N, C-alpha and C positions, 0 to 999 in steps of 0.2 A: 296377894299378891304382888307382892317385888318380883317373886320368883316365873307369878307367868307373862310379866313386862318384858323382864328378863328373854326371855322362850319367844315373842313377838319381837323382841329386837335380834334375835340369833338366827331369826330367820329370814329376818327382811339384811340384812347383813350376811347371807345366804344367796338366797336370791340376784342381789347386787353383785356379787363375786361371778356367778352367770355370768352376766350381760361380760361383755367384752367390744371395743370399738371393731367397726365393721372392714374386716382386710378384701382384698379381690380374692382372696383364697376360700373365700365363703360365699360366692359368688352362686355356682352353682346347687348350694345350697336353699337358697333363697329362691331362686328360679326354680328347684322346685315344691320351696312353699306357697308358692303362688300356682302353682300347675293344680294343688292340695286342696286350694282353694276356690279354683276354676272349676264351674260357671253358680260353686255358690254364691260367694262372696265376688270377682269377677270376673270383667268378661274377660275373652281370649286372650282380646287388642292389648289389655293391659300388660301381657307380658312383656309387648316391645316397649314398651312408656319405662315398665319395670329397669327394663339393660339398659335404657337414657342412663336414666336419674345413676345407674351406680355405677356408671362408667361413667361418671362425667360429673353429674349435682349434689353428688354427697355433703352435706358438710360437717354435721356431725348423725351419724349414723351407727347402730347397734343391732347385734348380735345377741338370742340369751342362747345358752347351749347349754344343755344339760345328757351329762354320759357321752360326751366325742360328739351329738348332735343337734344338732340348732333347730329348735323348735322355737326359735319364734326372732322379731326383727324391726326395729321401729327407729326412724328419724327424725329431727331437725333440721330446718333450714331457718334462715333467718332476711330477714324486710328492715335492717338496718335503719331506713328513709320512713317505715309505717312505725316505728315501737315495735314490730313484732315478729315473732314466731313462731311459724307454722314447722305443725304435727305431721310426719309424712310416712309413707308406706309402713303402716301397720300390719304385716303380717306372723296371724300365731298356726300352729302345726292346731290339724285338727284334731289329735287324739289332746291336746292341750289346752281349747279353749273351754273357759266355765271354768280354770284350777287360778284364776288367778293370774296366771301369768301376765295379761296385756295389761291388767289392769298396773303390777308393779312397774313394767317396763313406762306405763305413763307416765305414774309416780316420779320415778328413774327420772326422766324427761322435763317433767314440770320442772324437779330439782334443778337439774343441769341451769333447765332456762330462769329460773329463778338467781342463781347463781352469780350469774354473768348483770346480774339486774341493770338492764337494758332496755328491757321489754315491758311494755305499758298491755300487752294483749301475748296470747295464743290463740294463733283458726290451727282449725283442722277442714279441710273437704274428705268429706266422707258421703259416706252411699244410706240408702234407705234401710240397711241389711246393717248396717249398723251403728247409726249414731246414737240411740237405746244407749248403748255405752257407755261415748263422752257425754252424754245426759248425765250419768251417774257420776261423773266425773266435775258435775257445776259447768260445763262445756253448756252457751244458748245458742240454738238455733237462730240463724238469720234470713236463711234464705233457702230454698228449694230451686233446681232450676232439672228436669225434668230429661232425661234422657240424654243426659249431661258426657257420662264416662262414655255408657252406649245405650242399646237400645233395650229399658224396662229398668238402664241400673241409673238412679237421678243424685245430682250433688244436692248431699246436704251441708249446706255452707254453718261454721259453729263457730262461735268465739269463747274465748276467756279471758276474763277480766285477772289482771294482776293486782 
């Protein structure tokens, strides 16, 4: 039993070593990631919104790197007046989806938020294509807005109480 726990902890530590803070040197890699996920998860118009975000709206944003390749990214923004943290712009390379990268990146950010001990809730604004992923992490669906992101891509507003 002890060695099994050690292996699990070892894998988690190895994964956390793959996470790096975002810098402008990663911008083109992230644009490539969103293109790989368009139109399955994103509308083409959202690429411009990602670029605006990367150019001036990031607060705590992270990339996941494996063997020199960026395979995922995701951020946290804050609304201190509402005691709220916002999970933002999660994108995983299609070849790595379903392999736990997104799950571990989300856990990493939730832990960062909890460490600050300043927030009562975490929200995520996602779509019908990915809301089940967040439900598995105990986010609760609060609202759906049809065609919010683009025609055929709805807003799924979700919350996780801390």
